[in-house]
C-alpha positions in Angstrom: 5.2 8.9 -11.4 3.0 11.3 -9.3 1.9 9.9 -6.0 -1.8 9.0 -5.6 -2.0 11.1 -2.4 0.1 14.2 -1.9 1.6 15.3 1.4 -1.0 18.0 1.8 -3.8 15.6 1.0 -2.3 13.1 3.6 -2.5 15.8 6.3 -6.1 16.5 5.3 -6.9 12.8 5.6 -5.2 12.7 9.1 -7.3 15.7 10.3 -10.4 14.0 8.8 -9.6 10.7 10.6 -9.1 12.4 14.0 -12.3 14.4 13.5 -14.2 11.1 12.7 -12.7 9.7 15.9 -14.2 12.6 17.8 -17.6 11.9 16.2 -17.2 8.3 17.2 -16.5 9.3 20.8 -19.5 11.6 20.7 -21.6 8.7 19.7 -20.2 6.7 22.6 -21.0 9.5 25.0 -24.6 9.7 23.7 -25.0 5.9 23.9 -23.4 6.0 27.4 -26.2 8.2 28.6 -28.6 5.3 28.0 -29.2 2.2 30.1 -26.7 0.2 27.9 -23.9 -1.3 30.0 -20.4 -0.3 28.9 -19.5 -3.8 27.7 -22.5 -3.8 25.3 -21.3 -0.6 23.7 -17.8 -2.1 23.4 -19.3 -5.2 21.9 -21.1 -3.2 19.2 -17.9 -1.1 18.6 -15.9 -4.3 18.0 -18.6 -5.9 15.9 -19.0 -2.9 13.5 -15.2 -2.4 13.3 -14.6 -6.0 12.2 -17.6 -6.0 9.9 -16.6 -2.8 8.1 -13.0 -3.9 7.9 -14.0 -7.2 6.3 -16.1 -5.3 3.8 -13.2 -2.9 3.1 -10.9 -5.9 2.6 -13.4 -7.6 0.2 -13.6 -4.4 -1.8 -9.8 -4.3 -2.0 -9.5 -8.1 -2.5 -7.1 -8.5 0.4 -9.4 -9.7 3.2 -6.9 -12.5 4.1 -4.4 -9.8 5.1 -6.7 -8.9 8.0 -5.7 -12.0 10.0 -2.4 -11.4 11.9 0.6 -13.6 11.4 1.2 -14.0 15.1 -2.2 -13.8 16.9 -0.8 -14.6 20.3 1.4 -11.5 20.3 -1.6 -9.4 19.4 -3.7 -10.9 22.1 -2.0 -8.9 24.8 -2.4 -5.6 22.9 -6.0 -6.5 22.1 -6.8 -7.0 25.8 -5.2 -3.6 26.5 -7.5 -2.1 23.8 -10.5 -3.9 25.3 -9.7 -2.4 28.7 -9.0 1.0 27.1 -12.3 1.2 25.2 -14.3 -0.1 28.2 -12.8 2.7 30.3 -13.4 5.3 27.5 -17.2 4.5 27.7 -17.0 5.0 31.5 -14.9 8.2 31.3 -17.2 9.8 28.7 -20.2 9.1 31.0 -18.6 11.2 33.8 -16.4 13.8 32.0 -17.1 16.5 29.4 -15.7 15.6 26.0 -13.3 18.5 26.0 -11.8 17.6 29.4 -11.6 13.9 28.3 -9.4 14.9 25.3 -7.2 17.1 27.4 -6.5 14.3 29.8 -5.9 11.6 27.2 -3.3 14.0 25.5 -1.1 13.0 28.5 -0.5 9.7 26.7 2.7 10.7 24.9 4.1 11.6 28.3 3.3 8.2 29.8 4.7 6.6 26.6 8.0 8.4 27.0 8.3 7.1 30.6 7.4 3.5 29.6 9.8 3.6 26.6 12.6 4.7 29.0 11.9 1.9 31.4 11.3 -1.0 28.9 12.8 0.1 25.6 15.9 1.7 27.1 15.2 5.0 25.4 17.3 7.8 26.9 15.7 10.3 29.3 17.4 13.6 29.1 16.8 16.7 31.2 14.7 18.4 28.5 12.3 15.4 28.2 12.1 15.1 32.0 11.2 18.8 32.2 8.5 18.3 29.5 7.0 15.4 31.4 6.8 17.4 34.6 5.2 20.3 32.7 2.6 17.9 31.2 1.8 16.5 34.6 1.3 20.0 35.9 -1.0 20.6 33.0 -3.1 17.6 34.0 -3.4 18.9 37.6 -4.4 22.4 36.4 -6.9 21.0 33.9 -8.6 18.8 36.5 -8.6 21.8 39.0 -9.2 19.5 42.0 -9.7 22.3 44.5 -11.6 24.7 42.2 -15.4 25.4 42.6 -15.8 25.1 38.8 -14.3 21.7 38.4 -16.1 19.4 36.0 -16.5 15.6 36.2 -16.0 13.3 39.1 -13.5 10.8 40.4 -15.0 7.9 38.5 -14.4 9.7 35.2 -10.8 10.7 36.3 -10.0 7.2 37.4 -11.3 5.7 34.1 -9.4 8.3 32.1 -6.2 7.4 34.0 -6.7 3.7 33.1 -7.3 4.7 29.5 -4.0 6.6 29.4 -2.1 3.7 31.0 -3.6 1.1 28.7 -3.1 3.2 25.6 0.5 4.1 26.5 1.4 0.4 27.2 -0.3 -0.7 24.0 1.7 1.8 22.0 5.0 0.7 23.5 4.1 -2.9 22.8 3.0 -1.9 19.3 6.6 -0.7 18.5 7.5 -4.4 18.7 4.6 -6.2 17.0 4.4 -3.8 14.0 7.6 -5.4 12.8 5.6 -8.4 11.7 2.0 -7.1 11.6 0.2 -4.5 9.6 -2.0 -1.8 11.1 -5.2 -3.2 9.5 -4.6 -6.7 11.0 -3.9 -5.1 14.4 -7.2 -3.1 14.3 -9.2 -6.1 13.0 -7.9 -8.4 15.7 -8.6 -5.8 18.4 -12.1 -5.4 17.1 -12.6 -9.1 17.1 -11.5 -9.4 20.7 -13.8 -6.6 21.7 -16.8 -8.1 20.0 -16.2 -11.6 21.4 -15.6 -10.3 25.0 -18.4 -7.8 24.9 -20.9 -10.3 23.5 -19.9 -12.8 26.2 -20.6 -10.3 28.9 -23.9 -9.5 27.3 -25.0 -13.0 28.1 -24.8 -11.9 31.7 -26.2 -8.4 31.4 -27.6 -6.4 28.5 -29.6 -3.3 28.1 -32.7 -2.5 25.9 -32.1 -1.4 22.4 -34.2 0.8 20.2 -33.9 2.3 16.7 -32.3 5.5 18.0 -29.6 3.6 20.0 -28.9 1.3 17.0 -28.4 4.3 14.8 -26.0 5.9 17.3 -24.0 2.6 17.6 -24.0 2.2 13.8 -22.7 5.8 13.4 -20.0 5.0 16.0 -18.9 2.0 14.0 -18.9 3.9 10.7 -16.9 6.8 12.2 -14.3 4.4 13.8 -13.8 2.5 10.6 -13.7 5.3 8.1 -11.5 7.3 10.6 -9.1 4.4 10.8 -9.0 4.1 7.0 -8.2 7.9 6.7 -5.6 7.6 9.4 -3.8 4.6 7.9 -3.9 6.2 4.4 -2.4 9.4 5.7 0.2 7.4 7.6 1.1 5.6 4.3 1.8 8.8 2.4 3.4 11.0 5.0 5.5 10.6 8.2 4.0 9.3 11.4 5.4 12.5 13.2 3.3 14.7 10.9 0.2 12.6 11.4 0.7 12.6 15.2 0.7 16.4 15.4 -2.8 16.4 13.8 -4.0 14.5 16.9 -4.4 17.7 18.8 -7.1 19.0 16.4 -9.4 16.7 18.4 -9.3 19.4 21.2 -10.8 21.9 18.8 -13.4 19.6 17.2 -14.2 18.1 20.6 -14.7 21.5 22.2 -17.0 22.6 19.3 -19.1 19.5 19.4 -19.4 19.7 23.2 -20.6 23.3 23.0 -23.1 22.6 20.1 -24.6 19.5 21.7 -24.3 20.0 25.4 -23.7 23.8 25.6 -20.6 23.2 27.8 -17.7 25.6 27.5 -14.1 24.8 28.5 -13.1 26.4 31.7 -9.9 28.6 32.0 -8.0 25.9 34.0 -8.9 23.4 31.3 -7.5 25.7 28.6 -4.3 26.5 30.5 -3.8 22.8 31.4 -4.5 21.8 27.8 -1.9 24.2 26.4 0.8 22.8 28.9 -0.1 19.2 28.0 -0.1 19.7 24.3 3.2 21.7 24.4 4.9 19.0 26.4 3.6 16.3 24.2 4.8 18.0 21.0 8.2 18.6 22.6 8.6 14.9 23.6 7.5 13.8 20.1 10.0 16.1 18.4 12.8 15.1 20.6 12.1 11.4 20.0 11.9 12.0 16.3 15.2 13.9 16.2 16.9 11.1 18.1 15.5 7.9 16.5 14.0 9.2 13.2 10.4 9.1 12.3 8.6 6.6 14.6 7.0 4.8 11.7 3.7 3.1 11.7 3.4 2.2 15.4 1.3 5.3 16.1 -2.3 4.2 16.4 -5.6 6.0 16.2 -7.1 7.9 19.1 
């Protein structure tokens, strides 16, 4: 019987999913320029994610599958996601969208290091050289001593925390995906974000208007539909193929940055981005050749 989604269509869905994540980050950046505190933006992100996933589950008549089998194991990962998304809001307030994506592309490098330390994956000379190359790309992209450097230390620090939380979450996800589905993982993370963010809003919250609500709603729609596209693609092709589409975010992010904010990527950003992407692809391919396709542990963003 012919598959409902072909390999080429799955790749298209992956690209669409990552593009929608860029639009979600763009919405976060726009909302971040308002007086809304970061935890309020995270609260709305979690609320809309859980609401849309419940609606999606009702349409597919499998809403019960959204609740995880072992919630306690997911709590650690969800807290990492909470910290990651909080720092994403901070980073996008202080960094151009293009530079943000270049820096977060260092995540595969950190994942490789953590997997070596905690999952006992072998670190060979080629992978070590790729990690050093990727680190050099980060330094070049940041251009700390250049006159044309963009962003500030708050954005760089927040981005570093994002990479650390995301990488740790991915390593932990390799364990928990043995018993949990990607939809339940996303739902539980969204639930934790909405609860924690709403609790913080009791202490401090910013003024809302129709424009901000529209931006936050667009953020939720893009996150949810992007996740559905991502997981559908992951179901019909290998995770390694899907992960390579991740780097299309640099193109779409650069285009949106130029259209909305008229900011062009600098030469150091481009050179550093090429080194980071090349090292990330090399690490992913070496990992795939050694342990096979990584499966469904790869997550969005």
